[in-house]
MARGUSE-729250 format. One record per residue (C-alpha): y, z, x; residue number from 1; residue in one letter. Coordinates in Angstrom, 1 decimal, padded with zeros to 4 digits. Example, Ala and Ser with C-alpha at 12.3 -4.5 7.8 and 13.67 -1.06 7.14 Angstrom:
# MARGUSE-729250
- y; z; x; n; res
- -004.5; 007.8; 012.3; 1; a;
- -001.1; 007.1; 013.7; 2; s;
***
This chain:
# MARGUSE-729250
- y; z; x; n; res
- -038.5; 008.2; -004.1; 1; m;
- -039.5; 008.2; -008.4; 2; a;
- -043.1; 007.8; -008.7; 3; k;
- -044.1; 005.0; -011.2; 4; a;
- -046.7; 005.9; -014.0; 5; k;
- -049.5; 003.8; -015.5; 6; k;
- -048.8; 003.1; -019.0; 7; l;
- -051.7; 002.8; -022.0; 8; p;
- -051.6; -000.9; -021.7; 9; s;
- -052.0; -000.8; -017.8; 10; g;
- -048.5; -001.9; -016.8; 11; s;
- -046.7; 000.5; -013.9; 12; w;
- -043.0; 002.0; -015.5; 13; r;
- -040.7; 004.0; -013.4; 14; v;
- -037.4; 005.2; -014.9; 15; r;
- -034.8; 006.4; -012.3; 16; v;
- -031.2; 008.1; -013.0; 17; t;
- -028.3; 007.5; -010.3; 18; d;
- -027.2; 011.2; -010.0; 19; p;
- -023.3; 010.2; -009.7; 20; a;
- -022.8; 007.9; -012.5; 21; t;
- -026.0; 009.2; -014.9; 22; k;
- -026.7; 005.7; -015.3; 23; k;
- -030.6; 005.4; -016.1; 24; s;
- -032.4; 001.8; -015.4; 25; k;
- -036.2; 001.2; -015.9; 26; s;
- -038.6; -001.1; -014.1; 27; f;
- -041.9; -002.4; -015.1; 28; t;
- -044.7; -004.2; -013.9; 29; s;
- -047.8; -006.1; -015.9; 30; k;
- -049.9; -005.9; -012.3; 31; d;
- -052.2; -002.8; -013.3; 32; p;
- -052.8; -002.8; -009.3; 33; t;
- -051.4; -000.5; -006.6; 34; i;
- -049.2; -003.8; -005.4; 35; k;
- -047.7; -003.7; -009.1; 36; g;
- -047.1; 000.2; -008.6; 37; k;
- -045.4; -000.2; -005.4; 38; r;
- -043.7; -003.1; -006.8; 39; q;
- -041.9; -001.2; -009.8; 40; v;
- -040.7; 001.7; -006.8; 41; e;
- -039.3; -000.7; -004.7; 42; a;
- -037.5; -001.7; -007.1; 43; e;
- -036.4; 001.5; -008.1; 44; a;
- -035.4; 002.6; -005.0; 45; a;
- -033.6; -000.6; -004.3; 46; l;
- -032.0; 000.1; -007.3; 47; w;
- -030.6; 003.2; -006.5; 48; l;
- -029.7; 002.4; -002.8; 49; r;
- -027.4; -000.4; -004.6; 50; d;
- -025.6; 002.2; -006.7; 51; a;
- -025.2; 004.6; -003.9; 52; r;
- -023.6; 002.0; -002.0; 53; y;
- -021.3; 000.7; -004.6; 54; e;
- -019.9; 004.1; -005.3; 55; l;
- -019.9; 004.8; -001.3; 56; e;
- -017.8; 001.8; -000.7; 57; h;
- -015.3; 000.7; -004.2; 58; p;
- -013.7; -002.8; -004.2; 59; p;
- -010.4; -002.7; -002.4; 60; f;
- -008.4; -003.1; -005.9; 61; g;
- -010.0; 000.4; -007.4; 62; e;
- -008.6; 002.0; -004.0; 63; l;
- -005.3; 000.4; -004.5; 64; c;
- -005.1; 001.5; -008.0; 65; d;
- -005.8; 004.7; -007.1; 66; e;
- -003.3; 005.0; -004.4; 67; y;
- -000.8; 003.8; -006.8; 68; i;
- -001.0; 006.2; -009.8; 69; e;
- -001.0; 009.2; -007.2; 70; s;
- 002.2; 008.1; -006.5; 71; k;
- 003.7; 007.6; -009.9; 72; v;
- 005.1; 011.2; -010.0; 73; p;
- 006.9; 010.6; -006.9; 74; v;
- 008.3; 007.5; -006.5; 75; l;
- 010.5; 005.3; -008.8; 76; s;
- 009.4; 003.2; -011.5; 77; p;
- 010.8; 000.1; -009.8; 78; t;
- 008.8; 000.7; -006.6; 79; t;
- 005.2; 001.6; -008.4; 80; i;
- 006.1; -001.9; -010.5; 81; s;
- 006.8; -003.5; -007.4; 82; g;
- 003.2; -001.7; -005.9; 83; y;
- 001.7; -003.2; -009.1; 84; r;
- 002.7; -006.7; -008.6; 85; n;
- 002.0; -007.0; -005.0; 86; i;
- -001.9; -006.1; -006.0; 87; k;
- -002.0; -008.2; -008.9; 88; r;
- -000.2; -011.4; -007.1; 89; n;
- -000.7; -010.6; -003.3; 90; s;
- -003.9; -009.2; -002.4; 91; m;
- -006.4; -011.4; -004.9; 92; t;
- -008.5; -012.3; -001.8; 93; k;
- -009.0; -008.7; -000.7; 94; i;
- -009.1; -006.9; -004.1; 95; n;
- -012.7; -007.4; -005.0; 96; d;
- -014.0; -006.6; -001.5; 97; l;
- -015.8; -003.3; -000.7; 98; p;
- -013.9; -001.1; 001.9; 99; a;
- -016.8; -001.4; 004.5; 100; d;
- -016.3; -005.3; 004.4; 101; e;
- -012.5; -005.0; 004.9; 102; l;
- -012.5; -006.1; 008.6; 103; t;
- -009.8; -007.2; 010.8; 104; p;
- -011.0; -010.5; 011.1; 105; r;
- -011.5; -010.3; 007.0; 106; v;
- -007.8; -008.9; 006.8; 107; i;
- -006.2; -011.7; 009.2; 108; q;
- -008.0; -014.7; 006.9; 109; a;
- -005.9; -012.9; 004.2; 110; w;
- -002.4; -012.6; 005.8; 111; i;
- -002.7; -015.9; 007.3; 112; n;
- -003.7; -017.1; 003.6; 113; e;
- -000.7; -015.6; 002.3; 114; l;
- 001.6; -016.7; 005.4; 115; t;
- 001.0; -020.6; 003.7; 116; a;
- 002.0; -019.5; 000.1; 117; k;
- 004.4; -016.6; 000.6; 118; k;
- 007.7; -015.9; 002.1; 119; s;
- 007.5; -013.7; 005.5; 120; a;
- 009.1; -010.7; 003.8; 121; k;
- 006.5; -010.7; 000.5; 122; t;
- 003.7; -010.8; 003.4; 123; v;
- 004.9; -007.6; 005.1; 124; h;
- 005.5; -006.1; 001.9; 125; n;
- 001.9; -006.8; 001.2; 126; a;
- 000.8; -005.7; 004.2; 127; y;
- 002.6; -002.6; 004.0; 128; g;
- 001.1; -001.6; 000.7; 129; l;
- -002.6; -002.6; 002.2; 130; f;
- -001.6; -000.2; 005.5; 131; t;
- -000.7; 002.7; 002.8; 132; a;
- -003.9; 002.2; 000.8; 133; v;
- -006.1; 002.8; 003.7; 134; a;
- -004.4; 005.7; 005.1; 135; a;
- -004.5; 007.3; 002.0; 136; y;
- -008.0; 006.6; 001.7; 137; h;
- -008.8; 007.1; 005.3; 138; d;
- -010.2; 004.0; 006.1; 139; l;
- -010.7; 003.7; 009.9; 140; h;
- -009.9; -000.4; 010.2; 141; i;
- -008.7; -001.1; 014.1; 142; s;
- -005.7; -003.3; 012.8; 143; l;
- -003.9; -003.0; 016.3; 144; g;
- -004.5; -007.2; 016.4; 145; k;
- -003.4; -008.3; 013.3; 146; i;
- -000.5; -010.9; 013.6; 147; r;
- 002.1; -011.0; 010.6; 148; l;
- 004.4; -013.8; 009.9; 149; p;
- 008.0; -013.4; 011.9; 150; q;
- 010.4; -012.9; 009.6; 151; k;
- 013.1; -015.8; 009.4; 152; q;
- 016.7; -014.6; 009.6; 153; r;
- 018.7; -016.1; 006.3; 154; k;
- 022.1; -017.6; 006.4; 155; f;
- 024.0; -017.4; 002.8; 156; k;
- 027.8; -018.4; 002.4; 157; e;
- 029.4; -015.8; 001.1; 158; l;
- 033.0; -016.1; -000.7; 159; p;
- 035.8; -014.0; 000.2; 160; s;
- 036.7; -011.4; -001.9; 161; e;
- 039.9; -012.8; -002.7; 162; e;
- 038.0; -015.7; -004.5; 163; i;
- 035.8; -013.1; -006.3; 164; v;
- 038.9; -011.1; -007.5; 165; l;
- 040.3; -014.5; -008.7; 166; r;
- 037.1; -015.8; -010.5; 167; t;
- 036.7; -013.0; -012.9; 168; f;
- 040.0; -012.2; -013.4; 169; k;
- 040.1; -011.2; -017.0; 170; g;
- 036.6; -012.1; -017.7; 171; s;
- 034.3; -009.9; -019.7; 172; d;
- 032.6; -009.0; -016.5; 173; i;
- 035.6; -008.3; -014.6; 174; e;
- 034.9; -004.4; -014.7; 175; l;
- 031.3; -004.6; -013.3; 176; p;
- 032.6; -007.1; -010.8; 177; v;
- 034.9; -005.1; -009.4; 178; l;
- 033.1; -001.9; -009.3; 179; l;
- 030.5; -003.8; -007.3; 180; a;
- 032.8; -005.6; -005.0; 181; v;
- 035.8; -003.0; -004.5; 182; w;
- 033.1; -000.3; -004.6; 183; c;
- 030.0; -001.2; -003.1; 184; g;
- 028.2; -000.3; -006.2; 185; l;
- 024.4; -001.2; -007.2; 186; r;
- 024.0; -002.8; -010.7; 187; m;
- 021.3; -000.1; -011.5; 188; s;
- 024.4; 002.7; -011.0; 189; e;
- 027.1; 000.8; -012.7; 190; i;
- 025.0; 000.1; -016.0; 191; l;
- 024.5; 003.9; -015.6; 192; g;
- 028.0; 004.9; -015.5; 193; i;
- 029.3; 007.3; -018.4; 194; r;
- 032.8; 008.6; -018.5; 195; k;
- 031.4; 012.3; -018.2; 196; c;
- 030.4; 011.3; -014.7; 197; d;
- 034.0; 010.5; -013.8; 198; i;
- 036.4; 013.6; -013.1; 199; k;
- 040.1; 013.3; -012.3; 200; d;
- 039.6; 009.8; -011.3; 201; g;
- 036.0; 010.6; -008.9; 202; i;
- 033.0; 009.1; -010.1; 203; l;
- 030.2; 011.0; -009.3; 204; t;
- 027.3; 008.2; -009.1; 205; i;
- 023.7; 010.2; -009.9; 206; g;
- 022.2; 008.7; -013.1; 207; q;
- 021.2; 004.9; -012.9; 208; v;
- 019.4; 002.2; -015.1; 209; v;
- 016.7; 000.0; -013.9; 210; v;
- 014.7; -002.5; -015.2; 211; t;
- 010.6; -002.1; -015.0; 212; v;
- 008.5; -004.7; -016.5; 213; d;
- 011.4; -006.2; -018.8; 214; n;
- 012.1; -002.9; -020.3; 215; e;
- 014.9; -000.7; -019.2; 216; e;
- 014.6; 002.8; -017.6; 217; v;
- 017.5; 005.6; -017.4; 218; v;
- 017.1; 007.8; -014.4; 219; k;
- 018.7; 011.0; -013.8; 220; s;
- 018.2; 010.3; -010.2; 221; t;
- 020.0; 008.0; -007.8; 222; a;
- 017.9; 005.4; -006.1; 223; k;
- 017.7; 007.6; -002.5; 224; t;
- 019.1; 011.1; -001.1; 225; y;
- 022.3; 009.4; 000.2; 226; k;
- 022.8; 007.2; -003.2; 227; s;
- 023.8; 010.3; -005.1; 228; r;
- 027.6; 010.2; -004.1; 229; r;
- 031.0; 010.4; -005.0; 230; q;
- 033.8; 007.7; -005.2; 231; m;
- 037.0; 007.8; -005.7; 232; q;
- 038.1; 005.0; -008.3; 233; l;
- 041.3; 002.9; -008.0; 234; p;
- 043.6; 002.5; -010.8; 235; p;
- 042.5; -000.8; -012.2; 236; p;
- 039.2; 000.3; -012.3; 237; i;
- 040.2; 003.6; -014.2; 238; m;
- 042.6; 001.7; -016.4; 239; a;
- 039.5; -000.9; -017.7; 240; m;
- 037.3; 002.1; -018.1; 241; i;
- 039.7; 004.7; -020.1; 242; d;
- 040.3; 001.3; -022.5; 243; s;
- 036.3; 001.8; -023.1; 244; i;
- 036.0; 002.7; -026.6; 245; d;
- 032.6; 005.3; -026.1; 246; t;
- 031.6; 009.1; -026.2; 247; a;
- 031.7; 010.8; -022.7; 248; p;
- 027.7; 010.7; -022.6; 249; g;
- 027.5; 007.1; -023.9; 250; e;
- 027.1; 004.5; -020.8; 251; r;
- 030.4; 002.1; -020.3; 252; i;
- 028.3; -001.0; -020.0; 253; e;
- 026.0; -001.3; -022.3; 254; q;
- 024.9; -004.6; -021.6; 255; r;
- 021.7; -005.8; -019.9; 256; k;
- 021.5; -006.3; -015.9; 257; h;
- 020.3; -009.9; -016.9; 258; y;
- 023.0; -010.7; -018.9; 259; q;
- 025.8; -009.8; -016.5; 260; i;
- 023.5; -011.2; -013.5; 261; a;
- 023.6; -014.7; -015.2; 262; d;
- 027.0; -014.6; -016.2; 263; k;
- 027.9; -013.9; -012.6; 264; f;
- 025.6; -016.4; -011.1; 265; r;
- 026.7; -019.1; -013.6; 266; r;
- 030.4; -018.7; -012.6; 267; a;
- 030.0; -018.5; -008.9; 268; m;
- 028.0; -021.5; -009.2; 269; r;
- 031.1; -023.3; -010.5; 270; d;
- 033.0; -022.2; -007.6; 271; q;
- 030.3; -023.8; -004.9; 272; g;
- 028.3; -020.8; -004.1; 273; y;
- 024.8; -019.7; -004.6; 274; s;
- 024.9; -016.3; -004.6; 275; i;
- 023.5; -013.2; -006.6; 276; t;
- 025.0; -010.0; -008.2; 277; f;
- 023.8; -007.9; -005.5; 278; h;
- 025.5; -010.1; -002.8; 279; d;
- 028.8; -008.5; -003.9; 280; l;
- 027.5; -005.4; -001.5; 281; r;
- 027.2; -007.8; 001.2; 282; h;
- 030.5; -008.9; 000.7; 283; i;
- 032.0; -005.1; 000.6; 284; n;
- 029.5; -004.2; 003.6; 285; a;
- 031.4; -007.1; 005.3; 286; s;
- 035.0; -006.2; 003.9; 287; v;
- 034.9; -002.9; 005.5; 288; m;
- 033.4; -003.9; 008.6; 289; a;
- 036.8; -006.6; 009.1; 290; v;
- 038.9; -003.6; 008.4; 291; l;
- 037.6; -001.2; 010.9; 292; g;
- 035.7; 001.3; 009.0; 293; i;
- 033.6; 003.4; 011.0; 294; p;
- 030.1; 003.3; 009.9; 295; d;
- 029.5; 006.6; 009.2; 296; i;
- 032.1; 006.2; 006.2; 297; y;
- 031.0; 002.7; 005.2; 298; a;
- 027.6; 004.4; 004.8; 299; m;
- 029.0; 007.0; 002.8; 300; e;
- 030.6; 005.2; 000.6; 301; r;
- 027.8; 002.6; -000.1; 302; g;
- 025.2; 004.9; -000.6; 303; g;
- 023.1; 003.5; 002.3; 304; w;
- 020.6; 005.7; 004.4; 305; s;
- 018.1; 002.8; 006.0; 306; s;
- 019.5; 001.5; 009.7; 307; s;
- 018.3; -002.1; 008.5; 308; t;
- 021.5; -002.2; 006.1; 309; t;
- 024.1; 000.1; 008.5; 310; l;
- 023.5; 002.4; 011.4; 311; r;
- 022.0; 005.2; 010.2; 312; q;
- 024.2; 008.2; 009.9; 313; v;
- 023.5; 011.7; 012.1; 314; y;
- 026.6; 013.4; 011.6; 315; q;
- 028.4; 014.4; 008.8; 316; q;
- 031.4; 013.1; 007.1; 317; t;
- 035.2; 014.7; 007.0; 318; f;
- 036.8; 014.9; 003.6; 319; t;
- 040.2; 014.1; 004.9; 320; a;
- 038.8; 011.3; 007.5; 321; e;
- 037.4; 009.7; 004.0; 322; r;
- 040.5; 009.8; 002.1; 323; v;
- 042.0; 007.9; 004.9; 324; k;
- 038.9; 005.3; 004.5; 325; v;
- 039.5; 004.9; 000.8; 326; d;
- 042.9; 004.4; 000.7; 327; k;
- 042.5; 001.6; 003.6; 328; i;
- 040.2; 000.0; 001.4; 329; i;
- 041.8; 000.2; -001.8; 330; d;
- 045.1; -000.9; -000.7; 331; l;
- 043.3; -004.1; 000.6; 332; h;
- 041.9; -004.8; -002.6; 333; f;
- 045.1; -003.4; -004.4; 334; q;
- 046.9; -006.1; -003.0; 335; q;
- 044.4; -008.8; -003.5; 336; i;
- 044.2; -007.7; -006.9; 337; y;
- 047.9; -007.7; -007.6; 338; d;
- 048.2; -011.6; -006.2; 339; a;
- 045.4; -012.5; -008.8; 340; t;
- 048.1; -011.1; -011.4; 341; n;
- 050.8; -012.9; -010.0; 342; a;
- 049.0; -016.3; -009.9; 343; s;
***
């Protein structure tokens, strides 16, 4: 304990420095008696204790920031941006709480409050980030009895592939729509395509373009390991790409994602459907199911690696069988596409 010194005025003063933060503070008492001495020494000891307490138990928001920064080198910019959005929008109730105050009761209260305002998916995502931060910092919190809201299965009426092809036939976004509904490509993959990525009609999907905080980010790697794949492009799509006057290393689609997505959404709304551009991948997956395409090939074509979308791939695919699969799907779409030309 720091000892107080008596000043010429008769007052007692003690000056202490927190060894961790190097911050100093002085405490003074005008009481010249021993009581004044003990008072300033007690105040100094209390300040030091609180300073160490704050250092050992920083607010959860700081722990979350540290966790997110540690993942910047290994996670995608969109994932990092998503984490920051969750911390900013869904963790306001716990961001300022010291780590040792994050009891199961506090966490459940946070979940309950969040559930009343947000979707079940948002709550699950927020809790997932919380548990990741807790594990990273080795916070020992008993979470076995935490209850999350049950996810609700949503049903959306999707148009047939024939309606989609007919709606966008000859439009200025026909190419990206075909790449999504026919080939099952993501918007980020479509925006990243360059002519140099195509050889003998085979597209190698690698570079992607994502939007992070309203800015485009070009990534040299696809979303997941399975996302980097090859796709045999059908003749109508190849013809459209060949007609684009662009250098081999330039992207064939220069528009922003929202410019394409907004046009698509408005056109489908006119047809009586409230869907997003990403729903074209769901239509593509449904078509493959109807055509009897085995999951192993459907996952290879679509670049799925999670069992939450299609069953996990445990085997290697065979090139000859994959060619048959591509022909079945291409023939199906080609017939519909040719019919739109005739109408």
